[in-house]
MIDOSE-1310 file (N, C-alpha, C; in nm, 2 decimals, decimal comma, always signed):
residues 99
mnts	-1,16/-0,41/+0,63/-1,23/-0,51/+0,55/-1,14/-0,55/+0,44; -1,11/-0,68/+0,43/-1,02/-0,74/+0,33/-1,10/-0,83/+0,24; -1,06/-0,84/+0,11/-1,13/-0,93/+0,02/-1,05/-1,06/+0,01; -1,12/-1,16/-0,02/-1,06/-1,30/-0,03/-0,99/-1,32/-0,17
gegi	-0,99/-1,22/-0,25/-0,93/-1,23/-0,39/-1,03/-1,24/-0,50; -1,16/-1,25/-0,46/-1,27/-1,25/-0,56/-1,29/-1,11/-0,62; -1,29/-1,10/-0,75/-1,32/-0,97/-0,81/-1,21/-0,88/-0,82; -1,09/-0,92/-0,78/-0,97/-0,83/-0,79/-0,94/-0,81/-0,93
arrv	-0,92/-0,68/-0,97/-0,90/-0,64/-1,11/-0,77/-0,58/-1,13; -0,71/-0,50/-1,03/-0,60/-0,42/-1,05/-0,49/-0,44/-0,95; -0,37/-0,40/-0,98/-0,26/-0,41/-0,89/-0,18/-0,27/-0,90; -0,15/-0,22/-0,78/-0,07/-0,10/-0,78/+0,05/-0,12/-0,70
avlf	+0,17/-0,08/-0,75/+0,29/-0,09/-0,68/+0,34/+0,05/-0,66; +0,37/+0,09/-0,54/+0,41/+0,23/-0,51/+0,54/+0,22/-0,43; +0,64/+0,30/-0,47/+0,76/+0,32/-0,40/+0,76/+0,46/-0,34; +0,75/+0,47/-0,21/+0,75/+0,59/-0,14/+0,89/+0,63/-0,10
eghv	+0,93/+0,75/-0,14/+1,07/+0,80/-0,10/+1,06/+0,92/-0,01; +1,16/+0,94/+0,07/+1,16/+1,05/+0,16/+1,21/+1,00/+0,30; +1,16/+1,06/+0,40/+1,19/+1,01/+0,54/+1,08/+0,92/+0,58; +1,06/+0,81/+0,52/+0,94/+0,73/+0,53/+0,96/+0,61/+0,62
qgvg	+1,08/+0,58/+0,67/+1,11/+0,47/+0,77/+1,12/+0,53/+0,91; +1,07/+0,46/+1,01/+1,08/+0,50/+1,14/+0,98/+0,60/+1,18; +0,87/+0,62/+1,10/+0,77/+0,72/+1,13/+0,63/+0,65/+1,14; +0,63/+0,52/+1,15/+0,50/+0,45/+1,16/+0,43/+0,43/+1,03
frmt	+0,50/+0,44/+0,92/+0,44/+0,43/+0,78/+0,38/+0,30/+0,76; +0,45/+0,19/+0,79/+0,40/+0,06/+0,76/+0,27/+0,03/+0,84; +0,27/+0,06/+0,97/+0,16/+0,03/+1,05/+0,04/+0,12/+1,01; +0,07/+0,24/+0,97/-0,04/+0,33/+0,92/-0,10/+0,27/+0,80
avti	-0,02/+0,22/+0,71/-0,07/+0,16/+0,58/-0,16/+0,04/+0,61; -0,12/-0,04/+0,71/-0,20/-0,16/+0,74/-0,33/-0,12/+0,80; -0,32/-0,02/+0,89/-0,45/+0,02/+0,96/-0,54/+0,08/+0,86; -0,49/+0,16/+0,77/-0,58/+0,22/+0,66/-0,63/+0,12/+0,57
aqrf	-0,55/+0,02/+0,53/-0,59/-0,08/+0,44/-0,71/-0,16/+0,49; -0,72/-0,17/+0,62/-0,83/-0,25/+0,68/-0,97/-0,18/+0,66; -0,97/-0,05/+0,62/-1,09/+0,02/+0,59/-1,14/+0,00/+0,44; -1,05/-0,07/+0,36/-1,08/-0,09/+0,22/-1,07/-0,23/+0,18
avvg	-1,13/-0,26/+0,07/-1,13/-0,40/+0,02/-1,00/-0,42/-0,07; -0,89/-0,41/+0,00/-0,76/-0,43/-0,07/-0,67/-0,53/+0,00; -0,59/-0,60/-0,07/-0,49/-0,69/-0,02/-0,35/-0,66/-0,07; -0,25/-0,71/+0,00/-0,12/-0,68/-0,04/-0,02/-0,67/+0,07
fvkn	+0,08/-0,58/+0,06/+0,18/-0,57/+0,16/+0,25/-0,43/+0,15; +0,32/-0,40/+0,26/+0,40/-0,28/+0,27/+0,54/-0,33/+0,33; +0,65/-0,27/+0,28/+0,78/-0,33/+0,32/+0,88/-0,21/+0,32; +0,97/-0,21/+0,42/+1,08/-0,12/+0,42/+1,19/-0,17/+0,32
eqdg	+1,25/-0,09/+0,24/+1,36/-0,12/+0,15/+1,49/-0,08/+0,21; +1,60/-0,14/+0,17/+1,73/-0,11/+0,23/+1,78/+0,03/+0,19; +1,72/+0,09/+0,09/+1,77/+0,23/+0,05/+1,69/+0,34/+0,13; +1,60/+0,30/+0,22/+1,53/+0,39/+0,30/+1,39/+0,42/+0,25
svql	+1,35/+0,37/+0,14/+1,22/+0,39/+0,08/+1,13/+0,28/+0,14; +1,00/+0,29/+0,11/+0,90/+0,20/+0,15/+0,82/+0,15/+0,03; +0,81/+0,02/+0,01/+0,74/-0,04/-0,11/+0,60/-0,08/-0,06; +0,50/-0,04/-0,14/+0,36/-0,09/-0,11/+0,31/-0,15/-0,24
vaeg	+0,26/-0,27/-0,22/+0,19/-0,34/-0,33/+0,05/-0,38/-0,29; -0,05/-0,34/-0,36/-0,19/-0,37/-0,32/-0,27/-0,41/-0,45; -0,37/-0,49/-0,42/-0,46/-0,54/-0,53/-0,60/-0,52/-0,48; -0,69/-0,49/-0,58/-0,83/-0,47/-0,55/-0,89/-0,40/-0,66
dele	-1,02/-0,36/-0,64/-1,09/-0,28/-0,74/-1,01/-0,14/-0,75; -1,00/-0,09/-0,87/-0,92/+0,03/-0,90/-0,97/+0,15/-0,81; -1,10/+0,16/-0,80/-1,15/+0,27/-0,71/-1,11/+0,25/-0,57; -1,12/+0,13/-0,52/-1,08/+0,10/-0,38/-0,93/+0,13/-0,36
lmqf	-0,85/+0,10/-0,46/-0,71/+0,12/-0,45/-0,68/+0,27/-0,45; -0,75/+0,34/-0,53/-0,73/+0,49/-0,54/-0,77/+0,55/-0,40; -0,88/+0,51/-0,35/-0,93/+0,56/-0,22/-0,83/+0,53/-0,11; -0,78/+0,41/-0,11/-0,68/+0,36/-0,01/-0,56/+0,45/-0,02
ldal	-0,50/+0,47/-0,14/-0,39/+0,56/-0,15/-0,42/+0,70/-0,11; -0,53/+0,75/-0,14/-0,57/+0,89/-0,10/-0,58/+0,90/+0,05; -0,63/+0,80/+0,11/-0,64/+0,80/+0,26/-0,50/+0,79/+0,32; -0,41/+0,72/+0,26/-0,27/+0,71/+0,31/-0,21/+0,85/+0,29
rash	-0,23/+0,91/+0,18/-0,17/+1,04/+0,15/-0,23/+1,15/+0,25; -0,35/+1,13/+0,29/-0,42/+1,22/+0,38/-0,38/+1,20/+0,53; -0,31/+1,09/+0,56/-0,27/+1,06/+0,70/-0,14/+1,14/+0,74; -0,10/+1,12/+0,86/+0,02/+1,20/+0,91/+0,14/+1,16/+0,84
vsry	+0,15/+1,04/+0,78/+0,28/+1,00/+0,71/+0,30/+1,08/+0,58; +0,20/+1,15/+0,53/+0,22/+1,23/+0,40/+0,33/+1,33/+0,42; +0,35/+1,39/+0,53/+0,45/+1,49/+0,55/+0,59/+1,44/+0,53; +0,61/+1,30/+0,53/+0,74/+1,24/+0,52/+0,77/+1,20/+0,37
irqe	+0,67/+1,20/+0,29/+0,68/+1,15/+0,15/+0,73/+1,26/+0,06; +0,84/+1,24/+0,00/+0,90/+1,34/-0,10/+0,87/+1,30/-0,24; +0,86/+1,17/-0,27/+0,83/+1,13/-0,40/+0,76/+0,99/-0,40; +0,67/+0,97/-0,50/+0,61/+0,84/-0,52/+0,63/+0,79/-0,66
rvnw	+0,67/+0,67/-0,67/+0,68/+0,60/-0,80/+0,57/+0,50/-0,81; +0,47/+0,52/-0,90/+0,35/+0,44/-0,90/+0,35/+0,36/-1,03; +0,31/+0,23/-1,02/+0,30/+0,15/-1,13/+0,17/+0,06/-1,12; +0,09/+0,08/-1,22/-0,04/+0,00/-1,23/-0,02/-0,12/-1,32
saar	-0,08/-0,23/-1,28/-0,08/-0,35/-1,37/-0,20/-0,44/-1,34; -0,21/-0,55/-1,40/-0,32/-0,65/-1,38/-0,29/-0,72/-1,24; -0,39/-0,75/-1,17/-0,38/-0,82/-1,04/-0,33/-0,96/-1,07; -0,26/-1,01/-0,97/-0,21/-1,15/-0,98/-0,29/-1,25/-0,89
gefs	-0,36/-1,19/-0,79/-0,44/-1,27/-0,70/-0,36/-1,35/-0,60; -0,24/-1,30/-0,56/-0,15/-1,38/-0,48/-0,16/-1,35/-0,33; -0,24/-1,25/-0,29/-0,25/-1,21/-0,15/-0,39/-1,25/-0,09; -0,38/-1,27/+0,04/-0,51/-1,30/+0,11/-0,54/-1,20/+0,22
gfti	-0,45/-1,10/+0,24/-0,47/-0,99/+0,34/-0,37/-0,88/+0,31; -0,37/-0,78/+0,40/-0,27/-0,68/+0,38/-0,18/-0,68/+0,50; -0,05/-0,70/+0,48/+0,04/-0,72/+0,59/+0,17/-0,64/+0,57; +0,25/-0,64/+0,68/+0,38/-0,59/+0,67/+0,48/-0,70/+0,64
ryg	+0,56/-0,68/+0,54/+0,67/-0,78/+0,51/+0,80/-0,73/+0,56; +0,88/-0,83/+0,60/+1,01/-0,80/+0,66/+1,12/-0,87/+0,58; +1,23/-0,80/+0,57/+1,35/-0,86/+0,50/+1,35/-0,84/+0,35
């Protein structure tokens, strides 16, 4: 379930570090995001980390991140750098970004 941008209040940007590329991290994030009213993207970074940016209600975002942490990809995460801010309303869905 994705939101059209209405009622979005918060933005969370997370940099996941560890062995997080090549383990289905991005697809898992997209699949889990579909269960929540969140929008944004997930993207591999050149340094081997994965960047996730999501917007939505703060509780939805926290539940989304908890579900991601409870999935099989959690074993590959060594560190998370989390930054909360105001939503910008720039996303219409939750996707994988390339490049």
